[in-house]
C-alpha positions, 0 to 999 in steps of 0.5 A: 647130790650124793656124798662119797664116803671117805675111806677109813684109815687102817690102824697098824694093828688092823693091817698086821692082823690081816697080814698074819691071816694071809700068812696063816693061809687065808685066801687073798681073794676072800680077805679082799672081799671081807675087808673091802681092800683090793687084793693088790693092796693086801698082797703089797702089805704082806710083801712089805711085812716079809721084806722088813722082817727078813731085812731086819734079821739079815741086818742084825745077823749079817 
């Protein structure tokens, strides 16, 4: 019987590094292949990051 390998949890720092690479223009597909994470997961993290960043700015200055 083969054992399934459990996915490793990503640290907040690792998530941030990948999001920043996306924002700097790295290819979503290339990062997906490199990290083994689905493109939808990576783009969702990017979108969450931008939403929080923008929301925090508006709340502080709005």
